[in-house]
C-alpha positions in Angstrom: -77.2 -41.8 30.1 -78.3 -41.5 33.8 -80.3 -44.0 35.8 -81.1 -44.6 39.5 -81.4 -48.0 41.0 -83.1 -48.6 44.4 -82.8 -51.7 46.6 -83.7 -52.8 50.1 -87.5 -52.9 50.0 -89.5 -55.9 51.2 -92.0 -57.2 53.7 -91.5 -56.4 57.3 -93.6 -56.7 60.5 -94.8 -53.6 62.3 -92.0 -52.3 64.5 -89.3 -53.7 62.2 -86.6 -51.9 60.2 -85.5 -51.7 56.6 -82.7 -49.8 54.9 -83.2 -48.6 51.4 -80.4 -47.6 49.1 -80.3 -45.8 45.8 -77.3 -45.3 43.5 -77.1 -42.9 40.6 -75.3 -44.3 37.6 -74.1 -42.5 34.4 -72.4 -39.4 33.2 -72.4 -37.2 36.3 -70.5 -34.1 37.3 -72.2 -33.6 40.6 -75.5 -34.2 42.4 -77.4 -31.5 44.3 -80.3 -32.8 46.4 -81.1 -36.4 46.7 -84.2 -37.8 48.3 -87.0 -40.2 48.7 -90.7 -40.1 47.9 -93.3 -42.6 48.5 -96.7 -43.4 47.1 -99.4 -45.6 48.5 -102.4 -46.8 46.5 -105.0 -44.1 46.1 -102.8 -41.5 47.7 -100.7 -38.7 46.5 -97.0 -39.0 46.3 -95.4 -37.8 49.5 -91.9 -36.4 50.0 -90.4 -38.5 52.8 -86.9 -37.1 53.2 -84.4 -35.0 51.3 -80.7 -34.4 51.8 -78.5 -31.7 50.3 -75.1 -32.0 48.9 -73.6 -30.7 52.1 -75.6 -33.1 54.3 -78.5 -31.1 55.5 -81.7 -33.1 55.7 -85.4 -32.6 56.1 -88.2 -35.1 56.8 -91.9 -35.4 56.6 -93.5 -35.0 60.0 -94.9 -38.6 59.8 -91.4 -40.1 59.8 -89.4 -37.8 62.0 -87.6 -39.7 64.7 -88.0 -43.0 62.9 -86.3 -42.5 59.5 -82.8 -41.3 58.8 -81.5 -40.2 55.4 -77.8 -40.2 54.5 -75.6 -40.1 51.5 -72.2 -41.1 50.2 -71.1 -38.5 47.7 -68.2 -40.6 46.5 -70.6 -43.5 45.6 -73.4 -41.3 44.4 -75.6 -43.2 46.8 -78.4 -42.1 49.1 -79.8 -44.2 51.9 -83.0 -44.3 54.0 -82.8 -46.1 57.3 -86.4 -46.9 58.4 -87.0 -47.9 62.0 -90.2 -48.5 64.0 -92.1 -49.2 60.8 -95.9 -48.9 60.8 -98.5 -50.2 58.4 -99.1 -46.7 57.1 -95.5 -46.7 55.9 -96.5 -49.2 53.2 -95.8 -47.7 49.8 -93.6 -47.7 46.8 -90.5 -45.7 47.6 -88.7 -43.9 44.9 -85.5 -42.0 45.0 -84.5 -39.0 43.0 -81.3 -37.2 42.2 -80.9 -33.6 41.1 -78.0 -34.2 38.7 -75.6 -31.7 37.1 -74.5 -33.7 34.1 -72.3 -31.0 32.6 -72.2 -27.3 32.2 -75.7 -26.0 31.8 -77.3 -29.5 32.0 -79.1 -30.0 35.3 -81.8 -32.6 35.3 -83.8 -34.6 37.8 -83.9 -38.4 37.6 -86.0 -41.0 39.3 -85.5 -44.6 40.2 -88.0 -47.3 39.3 -89.3 -47.6 42.9 -89.1 -50.3 45.5 -92.0 -51.8 47.4 -92.1 -51.5 51.2 -94.9 -53.5 52.9 -95.4 -53.3 56.6 -97.8 -56.0 57.7 -98.2 -58.7 60.3 
């Protein structure tokens, strides 16, 4: 019914950049918040960035000034521009959408995750 698909991950050297994208497909009336989490091996899942339906955003302290989240409501797509990447940014990045499917049916959905590896 609803699924999210991420893309843009890969291997990059320290100091490099990547842009992740995530599109929500399916039966959708509207989307509230959209955002990105990441999880590195042996670590807890961390909220990286979130953006509301009207474009307000928040970031983890560890990525402020380096990452930028944005969204295109017409395309049901959220982006994460990652600059000045560090090895500690290495993780699986997953997007989520808080979806209003229809009246009274609000559910959260997750993408499958995309690997970001920052290494020389």
